[in-house]
PDB file with one MODEL, atoms N, CA, C and O in Angstrom:
MODEL        1
ATOM      1  N   MET A   1      37.446  45.246  -1.692  1.00  0.00           N
ATOM      2  CA  MET A   1      36.829  45.340  -3.000  1.00  0.00           C
ATOM      3  C   MET A   1      37.247  44.136  -3.823  1.00  0.00           C
ATOM      4  O   MET A   1      38.435  43.832  -3.928  1.00  0.00           O
ATOM      5  N   ALA A   2      36.273  43.448  -4.410  1.00  0.00           N
ATOM      6  CA  ALA A   2      36.565  42.333  -5.316  1.00  0.00           C
ATOM      7  C   ALA A   2      36.519  42.859  -6.742  1.00  0.00           C
ATOM      8  O   ALA A   2      35.591  43.564  -7.137  1.00  0.00           O
ATOM      9  N   LEU A   3      37.532  42.502  -7.492  1.00  0.00           N
ATOM     10  CA  LEU A   3      37.649  42.977  -8.866  1.00  0.00           C
ATOM     11  C   LEU A   3      38.014  41.793  -9.744  1.00  0.00           C
ATOM     12  O   LEU A   3      38.986  41.091  -9.465  1.00  0.00           O
ATOM     13  N   LYS A   4      37.244  41.563 -10.806  1.00  0.00           N
ATOM     14  CA  LYS A   4      37.549  40.487 -11.749  1.00  0.00           C
ATOM     15  C   LYS A   4      37.920  41.123 -13.082  1.00  0.00           C
ATOM     16  O   LYS A   4      37.137  41.868 -13.672  1.00  0.00           O
ATOM     17  N   LEU A   5      39.123  40.816 -13.543  1.00  0.00           N
ATOM     18  CA  LEU A   5      39.619  41.383 -14.792  1.00  0.00           C
ATOM     19  C   LEU A   5      39.786  40.295 -15.841  1.00  0.00           C
ATOM     20  O   LEU A   5      40.256  39.198 -15.539  1.00  0.00           O
ATOM     21  N   ASN A   6      39.402  40.599 -17.068  1.00  0.00           N
ATOM     22  CA  ASN A   6      39.666  39.704 -18.191  1.00  0.00           C
ATOM     23  C   ASN A   6      41.007  40.110 -18.778  1.00  0.00           C
ATOM     24  O   ASN A   6      41.202  41.250 -19.197  1.00  0.00           O
ATOM     25  N   VAL A   7      41.932  39.146 -18.798  1.00  0.00           N
ATOM     26  CA  VAL A   7      43.293  39.417 -19.290  1.00  0.00           C
ATOM     27  C   VAL A   7      43.603  38.391 -20.385  1.00  0.00           C
ATOM     28  O   VAL A   7      44.186  37.343 -20.109  1.00  0.00           O
ATOM     29  N   PRO A   8      43.211  38.698 -21.630  1.00  0.00           N
ATOM     30  CA  PRO A   8      43.357  37.727 -22.719  1.00  0.00           C
ATOM     31  C   PRO A   8      44.796  37.351 -23.053  1.00  0.00           C
ATOM     32  O   PRO A   8      45.026  36.358 -23.743  1.00  0.00           O
ATOM     33  N   SER A   9      45.756  38.118 -22.583  1.00  0.00           N
ATOM     34  CA  SER A   9      47.155  37.833 -22.907  1.00  0.00           C
ATOM     35  C   SER A   9      47.803  36.813 -21.959  1.00  0.00           C
ATOM     36  O   SER A   9      48.969  36.466 -22.146  1.00  0.00           O
ATOM     37  N   ILE A  10      47.068  36.323 -20.944  1.00  0.00           N
ATOM     38  CA  ILE A  10      47.619  35.293 -20.054  1.00  0.00           C
ATOM     39  C   ILE A  10      47.684  33.977 -20.827  1.00  0.00           C
ATOM     40  O   ILE A  10      46.674  33.510 -21.355  1.00  0.00           O
ATOM     41  N   VAL A  11      48.876  33.383 -20.890  1.00  0.00           N
ATOM     42  CA  VAL A  11      49.025  32.108 -21.596  1.00  0.00           C
ATOM     43  C   VAL A  11      49.629  31.007 -20.718  1.00  0.00           C
ATOM     44  O   VAL A  11      49.592  29.834 -21.091  1.00  0.00           O
ATOM     45  N   CYS A  12      50.182  31.372 -19.559  1.00  0.00           N
ATOM     46  CA  CYS A  12      50.819  30.359 -18.718  1.00  0.00           C
ATOM     47  C   CYS A  12      50.847  30.806 -17.254  1.00  0.00           C
ATOM     48  O   CYS A  12      50.510  31.942 -16.921  1.00  0.00           O
ATOM     49  N   GLU A  13      51.260  29.875 -16.397  1.00  0.00           N
ATOM     50  CA  GLU A  13      51.374  30.185 -14.970  1.00  0.00           C
ATOM     51  C   GLU A  13      52.402  31.295 -14.728  1.00  0.00           C
ATOM     52  O   GLU A  13      52.259  32.088 -13.796  1.00  0.00           O
ATOM     53  N   GLY A  14      53.427  31.346 -15.565  1.00  0.00           N
ATOM     54  CA  GLY A  14      54.439  32.399 -15.431  1.00  0.00           C
ATOM     55  C   GLY A  14      53.831  33.780 -15.594  1.00  0.00           C
ATOM     56  O   GLY A  14      54.199  34.721 -14.892  1.00  0.00           O
ATOM     57  N   CYS A  15      52.885  33.890 -16.539  1.00  0.00           N
ATOM     58  CA  CYS A  15      52.168  35.161 -16.721  1.00  0.00           C
ATOM     59  C   CYS A  15      51.424  35.518 -15.443  1.00  0.00           C
ATOM     60  O   CYS A  15      51.445  36.664 -14.993  1.00  0.00           O
ATOM     61  N   GLY A  16      50.775  34.527 -14.873  1.00  0.00           N
ATOM     62  CA  GLY A  16      50.033  34.745 -13.634  1.00  0.00           C
ATOM     63  C   GLY A  16      50.930  35.197 -12.504  1.00  0.00           C
ATOM     64  O   GLY A  16      50.565  36.080 -11.728  1.00  0.00           O
ATOM     65  N   ASP A  17      52.121  34.587 -12.408  1.00  0.00           N
ATOM     66  CA  ASP A  17      53.072  34.973 -11.365  1.00  0.00           C
ATOM     67  C   ASP A  17      53.520  36.426 -11.545  1.00  0.00           C
ATOM     68  O   ASP A  17      53.619  37.182 -10.579  1.00  0.00           O
ATOM     69  N   THR A  18      53.787  36.796 -12.787  1.00  0.00           N
ATOM     70  CA  THR A  18      54.220  38.165 -13.087  1.00  0.00           C
ATOM     71  C   THR A  18      53.145  39.170 -12.691  1.00  0.00           C
ATOM     72  O   THR A  18      53.435  40.198 -12.079  1.00  0.00           O
ATOM     73  N   ILE A  19      51.898  38.860 -13.047  1.00  0.00           N
ATOM     74  CA  ILE A  19      50.776  39.742 -12.717  1.00  0.00           C
ATOM     75  C   ILE A  19      50.586  39.818 -11.204  1.00  0.00           C
ATOM     76  O   ILE A  19      50.369  40.900 -10.659  1.00  0.00           O
ATOM     77  N   SER A  20      50.668  38.681 -10.528  1.00  0.00           N
ATOM     78  CA  SER A  20      50.509  38.658  -9.070  1.00  0.00           C
ATOM     79  C   SER A  20      51.551  39.529  -8.387  1.00  0.00           C
ATOM     80  O   SER A  20      51.227  40.300  -7.483  1.00  0.00           O
ATOM     81  N   LYS A  21      52.802  39.408  -8.818  1.00  0.00           N
ATOM     82  CA  LYS A  21      53.878  40.207  -8.222  1.00  0.00           C
ATOM     83  C   LYS A  21      53.629  41.702  -8.438  1.00  0.00           C
ATOM     84  O   LYS A  21      53.877  42.513  -7.545  1.00  0.00           O
ATOM     85  N   ALA A  22      53.143  42.059  -9.619  1.00  0.00           N
ATOM     86  CA  ALA A  22      52.873  43.470  -9.913  1.00  0.00           C
ATOM     87  C   ALA A  22      51.757  44.004  -9.014  1.00  0.00           C
ATOM     88  O   ALA A  22      51.852  45.116  -8.495  1.00  0.00           O
ATOM     89  N   ILE A  23      50.706  43.213  -8.833  1.00  0.00           N
ATOM     90  CA  ILE A  23      49.600  43.642  -7.974  1.00  0.00           C
ATOM     91  C   ILE A  23      50.065  43.765  -6.528  1.00  0.00           C
ATOM     92  O   ILE A  23      49.644  44.677  -5.818  1.00  0.00           O
ATOM     93  N   LYS A  24      50.925  42.858  -6.090  1.00  0.00           N
ATOM     94  CA  LYS A  24      51.441  42.900  -4.715  1.00  0.00           C
ATOM     95  C   LYS A  24      52.270  44.156  -4.455  1.00  0.00           C
ATOM     96  O   LYS A  24      52.400  44.573  -3.304  1.00  0.00           O
ATOM     97  N   THR A  25      52.836  44.768  -5.502  1.00  0.00           N
ATOM     98  CA  THR A  25      53.571  46.020  -5.300  1.00  0.00           C
ATOM     99  C   THR A  25      52.612  47.166  -4.984  1.00  0.00           C
ATOM    100  O   THR A  25      52.990  48.141  -4.334  1.00  0.00           O
ATOM    101  N   VAL A  26      51.370  47.042  -5.449  1.00  0.00           N
ATOM    102  CA  VAL A  26      50.347  48.054  -5.180  1.00  0.00           C
ATOM    103  C   VAL A  26      49.706  47.804  -3.813  1.00  0.00           C
ATOM    104  O   VAL A  26      49.476  48.739  -3.046  1.00  0.00           O
ATOM    105  N   ASP A  27      49.418  46.526  -3.516  1.00  0.00           N
ATOM    106  CA  ASP A  27      48.794  46.147  -2.243  1.00  0.00           C
ATOM    107  C   ASP A  27      49.372  44.807  -1.811  1.00  0.00           C
ATOM    108  O   ASP A  27      48.973  43.761  -2.323  1.00  0.00           O
ATOM    109  N   SER A  28      50.306  44.837  -0.875  1.00  0.00           N
ATOM    110  CA  SER A  28      50.983  43.609  -0.452  1.00  0.00           C
ATOM    111  C   SER A  28      50.040  42.618   0.231  1.00  0.00           C
ATOM    112  O   SER A  28      50.366  41.436   0.344  1.00  0.00           O
ATOM    113  N   ASP A  29      48.884  43.082   0.683  1.00  0.00           N
ATOM    114  CA  ASP A  29      47.915  42.214   1.348  1.00  0.00           C
ATOM    115  C   ASP A  29      46.820  41.715   0.411  1.00  0.00           C
ATOM    116  O   ASP A  29      45.882  41.053   0.856  1.00  0.00           O
ATOM    117  N   ALA A  30      46.926  42.020  -0.863  1.00  0.00           N
ATOM    118  CA  ALA A  30      45.883  41.629  -1.820  1.00  0.00           C
ATOM    119  C   ALA A  30      45.783  40.115  -1.918  1.00  0.00           C
ATOM    120  O   ALA A  30      46.783  39.401  -1.836  1.00  0.00           O
ATOM    121  N   SER A  31      44.554  39.640  -2.096  1.00  0.00           N
ATOM    122  CA  SER A  31      44.293  38.230  -2.353  1.00  0.00           C
ATOM    123  C   SER A  31      44.043  38.110  -3.856  1.00  0.00           C
ATOM    124  O   SER A  31      43.135  38.743  -4.395  1.00  0.00           O
ATOM    125  N   ILE A  32      44.856  37.290  -4.527  1.00  0.00           N
ATOM    126  CA  ILE A  32      44.824  37.229  -5.981  1.00  0.00           C
ATOM    127  C   ILE A  32      44.581  35.797  -6.445  1.00  0.00           C
ATOM    128  O   ILE A  32      45.223  34.858  -5.974  1.00  0.00           O
ATOM    129  N   SER A  33      43.649  35.649  -7.372  1.00  0.00           N
ATOM    130  CA  SER A  33      43.371  34.348  -7.980  1.00  0.00           C
ATOM    131  C   SER A  33      43.516  34.485  -9.492  1.00  0.00           C
ATOM    132  O   SER A  33      42.874  35.331 -10.115  1.00  0.00           O
ATOM    133  N   ILE A  34      44.370  33.640 -10.074  1.00  0.00           N
ATOM    134  CA  ILE A  34      44.614  33.683 -11.514  1.00  0.00           C
ATOM    135  C   ILE A  34      44.020  32.434 -12.138  1.00  0.00           C
ATOM    136  O   ILE A  34      44.300  31.322 -11.692  1.00  0.00           O
ATOM    137  N   ASP A  35      43.205  32.608 -13.163  1.00  0.00           N
ATOM    138  CA  ASP A  35      42.649  31.491 -13.932  1.00  0.00           C
ATOM    139  C   ASP A  35      43.231  31.575 -15.343  1.00  0.00           C
ATOM    140  O   ASP A  35      42.761  32.347 -16.178  1.00  0.00           O
ATOM    141  N   VAL A  36      44.277  30.756 -15.594  1.00  0.00           N
ATOM    142  CA  VAL A  36      44.970  30.811 -16.878  1.00  0.00           C
ATOM    143  C   VAL A  36      44.046  30.396 -18.019  1.00  0.00           C
ATOM    144  O   VAL A  36      44.011  31.063 -19.053  1.00  0.00           O
ATOM    145  N   THR A  37      43.299  29.308 -17.848  1.00  0.00           N
ATOM    146  CA  THR A  37      42.425  28.846 -18.933  1.00  0.00           C
ATOM    147  C   THR A  37      41.267  29.802 -19.176  1.00  0.00           C
ATOM    148  O   THR A  37      40.851  29.995 -20.318  1.00  0.00           O
ATOM    149  N   GLY A  38      40.739  30.406 -18.101  1.00  0.00           N
ATOM    150  CA  GLY A  38      39.652  31.371 -18.244  1.00  0.00           C
ATOM    151  C   GLY A  38      40.141  32.768 -18.564  1.00  0.00           C
ATOM    152  O   GLY A  38      39.357  33.659 -18.889  1.00  0.00           O
ATOM    153  N   LYS A  39      41.479  32.947 -18.463  1.00  0.00           N
ATOM    154  CA  LYS A  39      42.131  34.231 -18.746  1.00  0.00           C
ATOM    155  C   LYS A  39      41.553  35.365 -17.889  1.00  0.00           C
ATOM    156  O   LYS A  39      41.284  36.463 -18.377  1.00  0.00           O
ATOM    157  N   THR A  40      41.370  35.060 -16.588  1.00  0.00           N
ATOM    158  CA  THR A  40      40.861  36.067 -15.655  1.00  0.00           C
ATOM    159  C   THR A  40      41.774  36.211 -14.445  1.00  0.00           C
ATOM    160  O   THR A  40      42.480  35.279 -14.060  1.00  0.00           O
ATOM    161  N   VAL A  41      41.740  37.384 -13.865  1.00  0.00           N
ATOM    162  CA  VAL A  41      42.441  37.683 -12.627  1.00  0.00           C
ATOM    163  C   VAL A  41      41.396  38.249 -11.674  1.00  0.00           C
ATOM    164  O   VAL A  41      40.726  39.233 -11.989  1.00  0.00           O
ATOM    165  N   THR A  42      41.260  37.623 -10.509  1.00  0.00           N
ATOM    166  CA  THR A  42      40.328  38.108  -9.494  1.00  0.00           C
ATOM    167  C   THR A  42      41.159  38.616  -8.320  1.00  0.00           C
ATOM    168  O   THR A  42      42.029  37.915  -7.803  1.00  0.00           O
ATOM    169  N   VAL A  43      40.871  39.843  -7.916  1.00  0.00           N
ATOM    170  CA  VAL A  43      41.662  40.495  -6.875  1.00  0.00           C
ATOM    171  C   VAL A  43      40.740  40.996  -5.765  1.00  0.00           C
ATOM    172  O   VAL A  43      39.746  41.675  -6.022  1.00  0.00           O
ATOM    173  N   GLU A  44      41.089  40.647  -4.533  1.00  0.00           N
ATOM    174  CA  GLU A  44      40.458  41.233  -3.340  1.00  0.00           C
ATOM    175  C   GLU A  44      41.482  42.198  -2.773  1.00  0.00           C
ATOM    176  O   GLU A  44      42.536  41.778  -2.297  1.00  0.00           O
ATOM    177  N   SER A  45      41.181  43.482  -2.820  1.00  0.00           N
ATOM    178  CA  SER A  45      42.176  44.473  -2.416  1.00  0.00           C
ATOM    179  C   SER A  45      41.516  45.753  -1.939  1.00  0.00           C
ATOM    180  O   SER A  45      40.381  46.072  -2.295  1.00  0.00           O
ATOM    181  N   GLY A  46      42.263  46.467  -1.128  1.00  0.00           N
ATOM    182  CA  GLY A  46      41.825  47.783  -0.697  1.00  0.00           C
ATOM    183  C   GLY A  46      42.286  48.866  -1.669  1.00  0.00           C
ATOM    184  O   GLY A  46      41.868  50.019  -1.564  1.00  0.00           O
ATOM    185  N   ALA A  47      43.143  48.494  -2.611  1.00  0.00           N
ATOM    186  CA  ALA A  47      43.652  49.450  -3.592  1.00  0.00           C
ATOM    187  C   ALA A  47      42.568  49.779  -4.615  1.00  0.00           C
ATOM    188  O   ALA A  47      41.611  49.024  -4.785  1.00  0.00           O
ATOM    189  N   SER A  48      42.728  50.896  -5.282  1.00  0.00           N
ATOM    190  CA  SER A  48      41.728  51.310  -6.266  1.00  0.00           C
ATOM    191  C   SER A  48      41.766  50.410  -7.498  1.00  0.00           C
ATOM    192  O   SER A  48      42.796  49.819  -7.824  1.00  0.00           O
ATOM    193  N   GLU A  49      40.633  50.320  -8.169  1.00  0.00           N
ATOM    194  CA  GLU A  49      40.538  49.538  -9.398  1.00  0.00           C
ATOM    195  C   GLU A  49      41.549  50.027 -10.423  1.00  0.00           C
ATOM    196  O   GLU A  49      42.197  49.228 -11.099  1.00  0.00           O
ATOM    197  N   GLU A  50      41.679  51.329 -10.534  1.00  0.00           N
ATOM    198  CA  GLU A  50      42.603  51.913 -11.513  1.00  0.00           C
ATOM    199  C   GLU A  50      44.050  51.515 -11.221  1.00  0.00           C
ATOM    200  O   GLU A  50      44.801  51.206 -12.146  1.00  0.00           O
ATOM    201  N   SER A  51      44.448  51.520  -9.961  1.00  0.00           N
ATOM    202  CA  SER A  51      45.831  51.164  -9.633  1.00  0.00           C
ATOM    203  C   SER A  51      46.110  49.687  -9.911  1.00  0.00           C
ATOM    204  O   SER A  51      47.215  49.331 -10.320  1.00  0.00           O
ATOM    205  N   ILE A  52      45.117  48.831  -9.691  1.00  0.00           N
ATOM    206  CA  ILE A  52      45.265  47.401 -10.002  1.00  0.00           C
ATOM    207  C   ILE A  52      45.414  47.221 -11.516  1.00  0.00           C
ATOM    208  O   ILE A  52      46.294  46.495 -11.979  1.00  0.00           O
ATOM    209  N   LYS A  53      44.550  47.885 -12.274  1.00  0.00           N
ATOM    210  CA  LYS A  53      44.624  47.792 -13.746  1.00  0.00           C
ATOM    211  C   LYS A  53      45.955  48.306 -14.272  1.00  0.00           C
ATOM    212  O   LYS A  53      46.526  47.717 -15.189  1.00  0.00           O
ATOM    213  N   GLN A  54      46.454  49.394 -13.705  1.00  0.00           N
ATOM    214  CA  GLN A  54      47.744  49.942 -14.127  1.00  0.00           C
ATOM    215  C   GLN A  54      48.867  48.958 -13.836  1.00  0.00           C
ATOM    216  O   GLN A  54      49.787  48.815 -14.640  1.00  0.00           O
ATOM    217  N   ALA A  55      48.803  48.283 -12.699  1.00  0.00           N
ATOM    218  CA  ALA A  55      49.836  47.299 -12.352  1.00  0.00           C
ATOM    219  C   ALA A  55      49.844  46.155 -13.363  1.00  0.00           C
ATOM    220  O   ALA A  55      50.908  45.686 -13.767  1.00  0.00           O
ATOM    221  N   VAL A  56      48.657  45.709 -13.768  1.00  0.00           N
ATOM    222  CA  VAL A  56      48.565  44.601 -14.741  1.00  0.00           C
ATOM    223  C   VAL A  56      49.096  45.054 -16.101  1.00  0.00           C
ATOM    224  O   VAL A  56      49.900  44.351 -16.714  1.00  0.00           O
ATOM    225  N   THR A  57      48.661  46.208 -16.572  1.00  0.00           N
ATOM    226  CA  THR A  57      49.107  46.672 -17.899  1.00  0.00           C
ATOM    227  C   THR A  57      50.600  47.020 -17.899  1.00  0.00           C
ATOM    228  O   THR A  57      51.243  46.949 -18.947  1.00  0.00           O
ATOM    229  N   ALA A  58      51.157  47.393 -16.750  1.00  0.00           N
ATOM    230  CA  ALA A  58      52.585  47.694 -16.670  1.00  0.00           C
ATOM    231  C   ALA A  58      53.435  46.456 -16.919  1.00  0.00           C
ATOM    232  O   ALA A  58      54.607  46.575 -17.276  1.00  0.00           O
ATOM    233  N   THR A  59      52.859  45.261 -16.734  1.00  0.00           N
ATOM    234  CA  THR A  59      53.590  44.025 -16.986  1.00  0.00           C
ATOM    235  C   THR A  59      53.592  43.676 -18.474  1.00  0.00           C
ATOM    236  O   THR A  59      54.233  42.711 -18.890  1.00  0.00           O
ATOM    237  N   GLY A  60      52.873  44.465 -19.268  1.00  0.00           N
ATOM    238  CA  GLY A  60      52.807  44.197 -20.697  1.00  0.00           C
ATOM    239  C   GLY A  60      51.569  43.429 -21.109  1.00  0.00           C
ATOM    240  O   GLY A  60      51.382  43.130 -22.289  1.00  0.00           O
ATOM    241  N   HIS A  61      50.717  43.108 -20.140  1.00  0.00           N
ATOM    242  CA  HIS A  61      49.489  42.372 -20.439  1.00  0.00           C
ATOM    243  C   HIS A  61      48.359  43.333 -20.789  1.00  0.00           C
ATOM    244  O   HIS A  61      48.357  44.497 -20.387  1.00  0.00           O
ATOM    245  N   THR A  62      47.407  42.819 -21.543  1.00  0.00           N
ATOM    246  CA  THR A  62      46.281  43.621 -21.989  1.00  0.00           C
ATOM    247  C   THR A  62      45.023  43.251 -21.204  1.00  0.00           C
ATOM    248  O   THR A  62      44.854  42.108 -20.778  1.00  0.00           O
ATOM    249  N   LEU A  63      44.148  44.234 -21.022  1.00  0.00           N
ATOM    250  CA  LEU A  63      42.864  44.010 -20.367  1.00  0.00           C
ATOM    251  C   LEU A  63      41.758  44.091 -21.426  1.00  0.00           C
ATOM    252  O   LEU A  63      41.799  44.927 -22.329  1.00  0.00           O
ATOM    253  N   ALA A  64      40.777  43.209 -21.290  1.00  0.00           N
ATOM    254  CA  ALA A  64      39.662  43.223 -22.236  1.00  0.00           C
ATOM    255  C   ALA A  64      38.501  44.011 -21.666  1.00  0.00           C
ATOM    256  O   ALA A  64      37.463  44.138 -22.316  1.00  0.00           O
TER     257      ALA A  64
ENDMDL
END
């Protein structure tokens, strides 16, 4: 499943790393692409959309 999330709170590569690590705890095989300037996270994963969103918000980031 491909999922593209708008994450307006991403401001740097460090934010992207934090989000990537959180998603990997849900699905260690997930393919993750972070676009800091576009403030998007694209995830290819077998995990549910809800679990991916929960992992991102658990890092303190907001979803639009």
